[in-house]
C-alpha positions, 0 to 999 in steps of 0.5 A: 500500499502507499505510504509516505513516512517523514522523518527529521523533525525536531526542536531547534534554536532560531537561526538553526538547520534541519532536513527533513526526509520523506520516504516514499513506498507503494507507488511509482515515486519518480512518476509524481510531482511531490510536495511539502506542506505545514500545519502550524498550531491552529492554522490551516494547511500551507503549501511550502514547495513542490519539486516536479518529476524530475526535479526539474522544475521546483516552486516555492509557494510560501513567501516566508521560506523563500530563499531559506528552505529548499526541496529536493529529491532522490528518485532512486531512493523514492525520498523527498527532502526538505532543507531548512536553514535560518529557522524562526519561531513561525516555522513551527509546524508539523511538516507533511509531504504529499503527492496527488493521491496522499499524504503522511502523517508528518514530523513535527518541527518546533522552533523555540529558545 
């Protein structure tokens, strides 16, 4: 069955960095664009970034993360990544990877001193 398993979330101080991973199984990972979305406490889903199948085109939706977050993928390892730098308290959220047919449970990122 389809599985998307996120990892790498943690408690980090402002200004710190994290690398999130999302390991996919049960579908042809390389055939789909992949997304990162996040949900802060008490807020709705926010689209963060998308990367196309071959990783050629990347779009960052959230202005607040432009220049700080980098999405990438490894189609051999069936894994999606989100490199997060210069983290701010407002980046605190549950981060989910998703594609057009499903999404994962998410990984918690907390930015606090």
